[in-house]
PyMOL CGO cylinders between C-alpha atoms (Angstrom):
from pymol import cmd
from pymol.cgo import CYLINDER

trace = [
    CYLINDER, -9.83, 16.20, -19.09, -10.14, 15.13, -22.71, 0.3, 1, 1, 1, 1, 1, 1,
    CYLINDER, -10.14, 15.13, -22.71, -12.92, 14.72, -24.06, 0.3, 1, 1, 1, 1, 1, 1,
    CYLINDER, -12.92, 14.72, -24.06, -13.87, 11.28, -25.48, 0.3, 1, 1, 1, 1, 1, 1,
    CYLINDER, -13.87, 11.28, -25.48, -16.48, 8.79, -26.86, 0.3, 1, 1, 1, 1, 1, 1,
    CYLINDER, -16.48, 8.79, -26.86, -17.61, 6.60, -24.39, 0.3, 1, 1, 1, 1, 1, 1,
    CYLINDER, -17.61, 6.60, -24.39, -18.08, 3.15, -25.41, 0.3, 1, 1, 1, 1, 1, 1,
    CYLINDER, -18.08, 3.15, -25.41, -19.75, 0.34, -23.01, 0.3, 1, 1, 1, 1, 1, 1,
    CYLINDER, -19.75, 0.34, -23.01, -21.91, -2.72, -23.87, 0.3, 1, 1, 1, 1, 1, 1,
    CYLINDER, -21.91, -2.72, -23.87, -25.24, -2.88, -23.37, 0.3, 1, 1, 1, 1, 1, 1,
    CYLINDER, -25.24, -2.88, -23.37, -24.69, -5.55, -20.49, 0.3, 1, 1, 1, 1, 1, 1,
    CYLINDER, -24.69, -5.55, -20.49, -22.11, -2.88, -18.47, 0.3, 1, 1, 1, 1, 1, 1,
    CYLINDER, -22.11, -2.88, -18.47, -24.54, 0.06, -19.07, 0.3, 1, 1, 1, 1, 1, 1,
    CYLINDER, -24.54, 0.06, -19.07, -27.27, -1.97, -17.32, 0.3, 1, 1, 1, 1, 1, 1,
    CYLINDER, -27.27, -1.97, -17.32, -25.14, -2.63, -14.39, 0.3, 1, 1, 1, 1, 1, 1,
    CYLINDER, -25.14, -2.63, -14.39, -23.52, 0.68, -13.95, 0.3, 1, 1, 1, 1, 1, 1,
    CYLINDER, -23.52, 0.68, -13.95, -26.96, 2.51, -14.01, 0.3, 1, 1, 1, 1, 1, 1,
    CYLINDER, -26.96, 2.51, -14.01, -28.12, 0.09, -11.47, 0.3, 1, 1, 1, 1, 1, 1,
    CYLINDER, -28.12, 0.09, -11.47, -24.49, 0.88, -9.42, 0.3, 1, 1, 1, 1, 1, 1,
    CYLINDER, -24.49, 0.88, -9.42, -24.94, 4.43, -9.68, 0.3, 1, 1, 1, 1, 1, 1,
    CYLINDER, -24.94, 4.43, -9.68, -28.87, 4.40, -8.81, 0.3, 1, 1, 1, 1, 1, 1,
    CYLINDER, -28.87, 4.40, -8.81, -27.78, 2.31, -5.61, 0.3, 1, 1, 1, 1, 1, 1,
    CYLINDER, -27.78, 2.31, -5.61, -25.00, 4.78, -4.73, 0.3, 1, 1, 1, 1, 1, 1,
    CYLINDER, -25.00, 4.78, -4.73, -26.71, 7.90, -5.03, 0.3, 1, 1, 1, 1, 1, 1,
    CYLINDER, -26.71, 7.90, -5.03, -29.16, 6.90, -2.61, 0.3, 1, 1, 1, 1, 1, 1,
    CYLINDER, -29.16, 6.90, -2.61, -26.82, 7.30, 0.28, 0.3, 1, 1, 1, 1, 1, 1,
    CYLINDER, -26.82, 7.30, 0.28, -26.19, 11.21, 0.08, 0.3, 1, 1, 1, 1, 1, 1,
    CYLINDER, -26.19, 11.21, 0.08, -22.75, 10.83, 1.15, 0.3, 1, 1, 1, 1, 1, 1,
    CYLINDER, -22.75, 10.83, 1.15, -21.71, 8.78, -1.86, 0.3, 1, 1, 1, 1, 1, 1,
    CYLINDER, -21.71, 8.78, -1.86, -22.82, 11.51, -3.98, 0.3, 1, 1, 1, 1, 1, 1,
    CYLINDER, -22.82, 11.51, -3.98, -19.20, 12.83, -5.46, 0.3, 1, 1, 1, 1, 1, 1,
    CYLINDER, -19.20, 12.83, -5.46, -17.66, 14.66, -8.48, 0.3, 1, 1, 1, 1, 1, 1,
    CYLINDER, -17.66, 14.66, -8.48, -16.63, 11.58, -10.13, 0.3, 1, 1, 1, 1, 1, 1,
    CYLINDER, -16.63, 11.58, -10.13, -19.86, 9.74, -9.91, 0.3, 1, 1, 1, 1, 1, 1,
    CYLINDER, -19.86, 9.74, -9.91, -21.59, 13.00, -11.64, 0.3, 1, 1, 1, 1, 1, 1,
    CYLINDER, -21.59, 13.00, -11.64, -18.91, 12.72, -14.43, 0.3, 1, 1, 1, 1, 1, 1,
    CYLINDER, -18.91, 12.72, -14.43, -19.66, 8.82, -14.51, 0.3, 1, 1, 1, 1, 1, 1,
    CYLINDER, -19.66, 8.82, -14.51, -23.67, 9.27, -15.01, 0.3, 1, 1, 1, 1, 1, 1,
    CYLINDER, -23.67, 9.27, -15.01, -23.07, 12.59, -17.56, 0.3, 1, 1, 1, 1, 1, 1,
    CYLINDER, -23.07, 12.59, -17.56, -20.64, 9.66, -19.33, 0.3, 1, 1, 1, 1, 1, 1,
    CYLINDER, -20.64, 9.66, -19.33, -23.41, 6.70, -19.00, 0.3, 1, 1, 1, 1, 1, 1,
    CYLINDER, -23.41, 6.70, -19.00, -26.13, 9.73, -20.08, 0.3, 1, 1, 1, 1, 1, 1,
    CYLINDER, -26.13, 9.73, -20.08, -23.58, 10.11, -23.83, 0.3, 1, 1, 1, 1, 1, 1,
    CYLINDER, -23.58, 10.11, -23.83, -22.21, 6.84, -24.28, 0.3, 1, 1, 1, 1, 1, 1,
    CYLINDER, -22.21, 6.84, -24.28, -22.13, 4.81, -27.26, 0.3, 1, 1, 1, 1, 1, 1,
    CYLINDER, -22.13, 4.81, -27.26, -24.21, 1.28, -26.44, 0.3, 1, 1, 1, 1, 1, 1,
    CYLINDER, -24.21, 1.28, -26.44, -22.21, -1.36, -28.14, 0.3, 1, 1, 1, 1, 1, 1,
    CYLINDER, -22.21, -1.36, -28.14, -22.54, -5.13, -28.49, 0.3, 1, 1, 1, 1, 1, 1,
    CYLINDER, -22.54, -5.13, -28.49, -20.19, -6.92, -26.90, 0.3, 1, 1, 1, 1, 1, 1,
    CYLINDER, -20.19, -6.92, -26.90, -18.07, -7.82, -29.86, 0.3, 1, 1, 1, 1, 1, 1,
    CYLINDER, -18.07, -7.82, -29.86, -18.64, -4.69, -31.49, 0.3, 1, 1, 1, 1, 1, 1,
    CYLINDER, -18.64, -4.69, -31.49, -16.20, -3.29, -28.50, 0.3, 1, 1, 1, 1, 1, 1,
    CYLINDER, -16.20, -3.29, -28.50, -12.84, -1.64, -29.71, 0.3, 1, 1, 1, 1, 1, 1,
    CYLINDER, -12.84, -1.64, -29.71, -10.25, -4.16, -28.13, 0.3, 1, 1, 1, 1, 1, 1,
    CYLINDER, -10.25, -4.16, -28.13, -7.89, -0.71, -27.02, 0.3, 1, 1, 1, 1, 1, 1,
    CYLINDER, -7.89, -0.71, -27.02, -10.96, 0.37, -24.90, 0.3, 1, 1, 1, 1, 1, 1,
    CYLINDER, -10.96, 0.37, -24.90, -10.88, 0.47, -20.94, 0.3, 1, 1, 1, 1, 1, 1,
    CYLINDER, -10.88, 0.47, -20.94, -13.87, -1.51, -20.25, 0.3, 1, 1, 1, 1, 1, 1,
    CYLINDER, -13.87, -1.51, -20.25, -15.07, -3.11, -16.84, 0.3, 1, 1, 1, 1, 1, 1,
    CYLINDER, -15.07, -3.11, -16.84, -13.04, -5.74, -15.92, 0.3, 1, 1, 1, 1, 1, 1,
    CYLINDER, -13.04, -5.74, -15.92, -9.80, -4.75, -18.12, 0.3, 1, 1, 1, 1, 1, 1,
    CYLINDER, -9.80, -4.75, -18.12, -6.60, -4.59, -16.86, 0.3, 1, 1, 1, 1, 1, 1,
    CYLINDER, -6.60, -4.59, -16.86, -4.65, -1.49, -17.54, 0.3, 1, 1, 1, 1, 1, 1,
    CYLINDER, -4.65, -1.49, -17.54, -0.79, -0.61, -17.41, 0.3, 1, 1, 1, 1, 1, 1,
    CYLINDER, -0.79, -0.61, -17.41, -1.00, 3.47, -17.49, 0.3, 1, 1, 1, 1, 1, 1,
    CYLINDER, -1.00, 3.47, -17.49, 2.21, 5.84, -16.37, 0.3, 1, 1, 1, 1, 1, 1,
    CYLINDER, 2.21, 5.84, -16.37, 1.72, 8.02, -13.30, 0.3, 1, 1, 1, 1, 1, 1,
    CYLINDER, 1.72, 8.02, -13.30, 3.26, 11.22, -14.90, 0.3, 1, 1, 1, 1, 1, 1,
    CYLINDER, 3.26, 11.22, -14.90, 3.49, 13.15, -11.43, 0.3, 1, 1, 1, 1, 1, 1,
    CYLINDER, 3.49, 13.15, -11.43, 5.66, 10.00, -9.72, 0.3, 1, 1, 1, 1, 1, 1,
    CYLINDER, 5.66, 10.00, -9.72, 7.26, 9.09, -13.49, 0.3, 1, 1, 1, 1, 1, 1,
    CYLINDER, 7.26, 9.09, -13.49, 5.64, 5.33, -11.86, 0.3, 1, 1, 1, 1, 1, 1,
    CYLINDER, 5.64, 5.33, -11.86, 4.29, 2.68, -13.91, 0.3, 1, 1, 1, 1, 1, 1,
    CYLINDER, 4.29, 2.68, -13.91, 1.19, 0.64, -12.35, 0.3, 1, 1, 1, 1, 1, 1,
    CYLINDER, 1.19, 0.64, -12.35, -0.99, -2.24, -13.61, 0.3, 1, 1, 1, 1, 1, 1,
    CYLINDER, -0.99, -2.24, -13.61, -4.58, -2.03, -12.56, 0.3, 1, 1, 1, 1, 1, 1,
    CYLINDER, -4.58, -2.03, -12.56, -7.72, -4.19, -13.40, 0.3, 1, 1, 1, 1, 1, 1,
    CYLINDER, -7.72, -4.19, -13.40, -11.32, -2.15, -13.27, 0.3, 1, 1, 1, 1, 1, 1,
    CYLINDER, -11.32, -2.15, -13.27, -13.84, -3.67, -11.00, 0.3, 1, 1, 1, 1, 1, 1,
    CYLINDER, -13.84, -3.67, -11.00, -16.98, -3.02, -9.33, 0.3, 1, 1, 1, 1, 1, 1,
    CYLINDER, -16.98, -3.02, -9.33, -16.97, -1.86, -5.81, 0.3, 1, 1, 1, 1, 1, 1,
    CYLINDER, -16.97, -1.86, -5.81, -17.80, -5.13, -4.43, 0.3, 1, 1, 1, 1, 1, 1,
    CYLINDER, -17.80, -5.13, -4.43, -14.79, -6.91, -6.14, 0.3, 1, 1, 1, 1, 1, 1,
    CYLINDER, -14.79, -6.91, -6.14, -12.01, -3.70, -5.06, 0.3, 1, 1, 1, 1, 1, 1,
    CYLINDER, -12.01, -3.70, -5.06, -8.90, -5.03, -3.47, 0.3, 1, 1, 1, 1, 1, 1,
    CYLINDER, -8.90, -5.03, -3.47, -5.92, -2.39, -3.85, 0.3, 1, 1, 1, 1, 1, 1,
    CYLINDER, -5.92, -2.39, -3.85, -3.56, -5.15, -1.92, 0.3, 1, 1, 1, 1, 1, 1,
    CYLINDER, -3.56, -5.15, -1.92, -4.01, -6.82, -6.37, 0.3, 1, 1, 1, 1, 1, 1,
    CYLINDER, -4.01, -6.82, -6.37, -4.24, -3.87, -8.26, 0.3, 1, 1, 1, 1, 1, 1,
    CYLINDER, -4.24, -3.87, -8.26, -8.15, -4.43, -8.58, 0.3, 1, 1, 1, 1, 1, 1,
    CYLINDER, -8.15, -4.43, -8.58, -9.63, -0.73, -8.18, 0.3, 1, 1, 1, 1, 1, 1,
    CYLINDER, -9.63, -0.73, -8.18, -13.39, -0.01, -8.47, 0.3, 1, 1, 1, 1, 1, 1,
    CYLINDER, -13.39, -0.01, -8.47, -15.14, 1.56, -11.31, 0.3, 1, 1, 1, 1, 1, 1,
    CYLINDER, -15.14, 1.56, -11.31, -16.53, 4.09, -8.25, 0.3, 1, 1, 1, 1, 1, 1,
    CYLINDER, -16.53, 4.09, -8.25, -13.31, 5.80, -7.15, 0.3, 1, 1, 1, 1, 1, 1,
    CYLINDER, -13.31, 5.80, -7.15, -11.81, 8.69, -8.88, 0.3, 1, 1, 1, 1, 1, 1,
    CYLINDER, -11.81, 8.69, -8.88, -9.33, 6.81, -10.89, 0.3, 1, 1, 1, 1, 1, 1,
    CYLINDER, -9.33, 6.81, -10.89, -11.54, 3.75, -11.71, 0.3, 1, 1, 1, 1, 1, 1,
    CYLINDER, -11.54, 3.75, -11.71, -14.21, 6.26, -13.10, 0.3, 1, 1, 1, 1, 1, 1,
    CYLINDER, -14.21, 6.26, -13.10, -11.64, 8.29, -14.81, 0.3, 1, 1, 1, 1, 1, 1,
    CYLINDER, -11.64, 8.29, -14.81, -10.36, 5.75, -16.89, 0.3, 1, 1, 1, 1, 1, 1,
    CYLINDER, -10.36, 5.75, -16.89, -13.35, 3.92, -18.00, 0.3, 1, 1, 1, 1, 1, 1,
    CYLINDER, -13.35, 3.92, -18.00, -13.69, 4.53, -21.72, 0.3, 1, 1, 1, 1, 1, 1,
    CYLINDER, -13.69, 4.53, -21.72, -10.42, 5.98, -22.63, 0.3, 1, 1, 1, 1, 1, 1,
    CYLINDER, -10.42, 5.98, -22.63, -7.88, 3.95, -24.49, 0.3, 1, 1, 1, 1, 1, 1,
    CYLINDER, -7.88, 3.95, -24.49, -3.96, 3.26, -25.19, 0.3, 1, 1, 1, 1, 1, 1,
    CYLINDER, -3.96, 3.26, -25.19, -2.15, 6.68, -25.38, 0.3, 1, 1, 1, 1, 1, 1,
    CYLINDER, -2.15, 6.68, -25.38, -4.67, 8.64, -24.09, 0.3, 1, 1, 1, 1, 1, 1,
    CYLINDER, -4.67, 8.64, -24.09, -3.80, 11.58, -21.28, 0.3, 1, 1, 1, 1, 1, 1,
    CYLINDER, -3.80, 11.58, -21.28, -6.43, 10.90, -18.04, 0.3, 1, 1, 1, 1, 1, 1,
    CYLINDER, -6.43, 10.90, -18.04, -6.79, 13.81, -15.89, 0.3, 1, 1, 1, 1, 1, 1,
    CYLINDER, -6.79, 13.81, -15.89, -9.27, 14.19, -12.79, 0.3, 1, 1, 1, 1, 1, 1,
    CYLINDER, -9.27, 14.19, -12.79, -9.55, 16.26, -9.84, 0.3, 1, 1, 1, 1, 1, 1,
    CYLINDER, -9.55, 16.26, -9.84, -7.88, 15.31, -6.36, 0.3, 1, 1, 1, 1, 1, 1,
    CYLINDER, -7.88, 15.31, -6.36, -8.08, 17.22, -3.17, 0.3, 1, 1, 1, 1, 1, 1,
    CYLINDER, -8.08, 17.22, -3.17, -4.83, 19.05, -4.11, 0.3, 1, 1, 1, 1, 1, 1,
    CYLINDER, -4.83, 19.05, -4.11, -5.35, 19.93, -7.52, 0.3, 1, 1, 1, 1, 1, 1,
    CYLINDER, -5.35, 19.93, -7.52, -5.66, 17.53, -10.50, 0.3, 1, 1, 1, 1, 1, 1,
    CYLINDER, -5.66, 17.53, -10.50, -3.90, 14.36, -11.56, 0.3, 1, 1, 1, 1, 1, 1,
    CYLINDER, -3.90, 14.36, -11.56, -2.86, 12.99, -14.69, 0.3, 1, 1, 1, 1, 1, 1,
    CYLINDER, -2.86, 12.99, -14.69, -1.93, 9.35, -16.26, 0.3, 1, 1, 1, 1, 1, 1,
    CYLINDER, -1.93, 9.35, -16.26, -1.07, 7.77, -19.53, 0.3, 1, 1, 1, 1, 1, 1,
    CYLINDER, -1.07, 7.77, -19.53, -2.54, 4.52, -20.40, 0.3, 1, 1, 1, 1, 1, 1,
    CYLINDER, -2.54, 4.52, -20.40, 0.22, 2.94, -21.65, 0.3, 1, 1, 1, 1, 1, 1,
    CYLINDER, 0.22, 2.94, -21.65, -1.56, -0.50, -22.90, 0.3, 1, 1, 1, 1, 1, 1,
    CYLINDER, -1.56, -0.50, -22.90, -4.80, -2.25, -22.10, 0.3, 1, 1, 1, 1, 1, 1,
    CYLINDER, -4.80, -2.25, -22.10, -3.36, -5.78, -21.15, 0.3, 1, 1, 1, 1, 1, 1,
    CYLINDER, -3.36, -5.78, -21.15, -6.44, -7.24, -21.17, 0.3, 1, 1, 1, 1, 1, 1,
    CYLINDER, -6.44, -7.24, -21.17, -10.04, -6.70, -22.48, 0.3, 1, 1, 1, 1, 1, 1,
    CYLINDER, -10.04, -6.70, -22.48, -13.14, -9.19, -21.68, 0.3, 1, 1, 1, 1, 1, 1,
    CYLINDER, -13.14, -9.19, -21.68, -15.14, -8.29, -24.50, 0.3, 1, 1, 1, 1, 1, 1,
    CYLINDER, -15.14, -8.29, -24.50, -11.72, -8.75, -27.04, 0.3, 1, 1, 1, 1, 1, 1,
    CYLINDER, -11.72, -8.75, -27.04, -11.45, -12.06, -25.91, 0.3, 1, 1, 1, 1, 1, 1,
    CYLINDER, -11.45, -12.06, -25.91, -14.70, -13.12, -25.80, 0.3, 1, 1, 1, 1, 1, 1,
    CYLINDER, -14.70, -13.12, -25.80, -15.36, -13.00, -22.01, 0.3, 1, 1, 1, 1, 1, 1,
    CYLINDER, -15.36, -13.00, -22.01, -18.65, -10.73, -22.78, 0.3, 1, 1, 1, 1, 1, 1,
    CYLINDER, -18.65, -10.73, -22.78, -20.41, -11.49, -19.29, 0.3, 1, 1, 1, 1, 1, 1,
    CYLINDER, -20.41, -11.49, -19.29, -17.92, -10.86, -16.34, 0.3, 1, 1, 1, 1, 1, 1,
]
cmd.load_cgo(trace, "trace")
């Protein structure tokens, strides 16, 4: 997986820490993608919302990506588990794809482990990022 400097707003950092603490209380929630997210939080750069670079995938960002295996373009919005709805393209930060794209930017190749090996996508465009439009507390 490509190394990256993960940028989070202080608001999102606090909410992700709380989410991970709550999920870790249930043993069956322990997964590698959540462990990676925990590691990312331990080394992330915490910034004020107005300092977030506009091409970074943050919580509530809408992203267009290319699935390099199927050559299909998809659009997803990264949300908390309680707001996830695959039928509308809202993916949870607690699923492998969601955890993997957080902090990446346009043009990045993102790879994560699957049961069958690995999956790779390329982030084509951040269509909406709340911090870029002044929506700091979604």
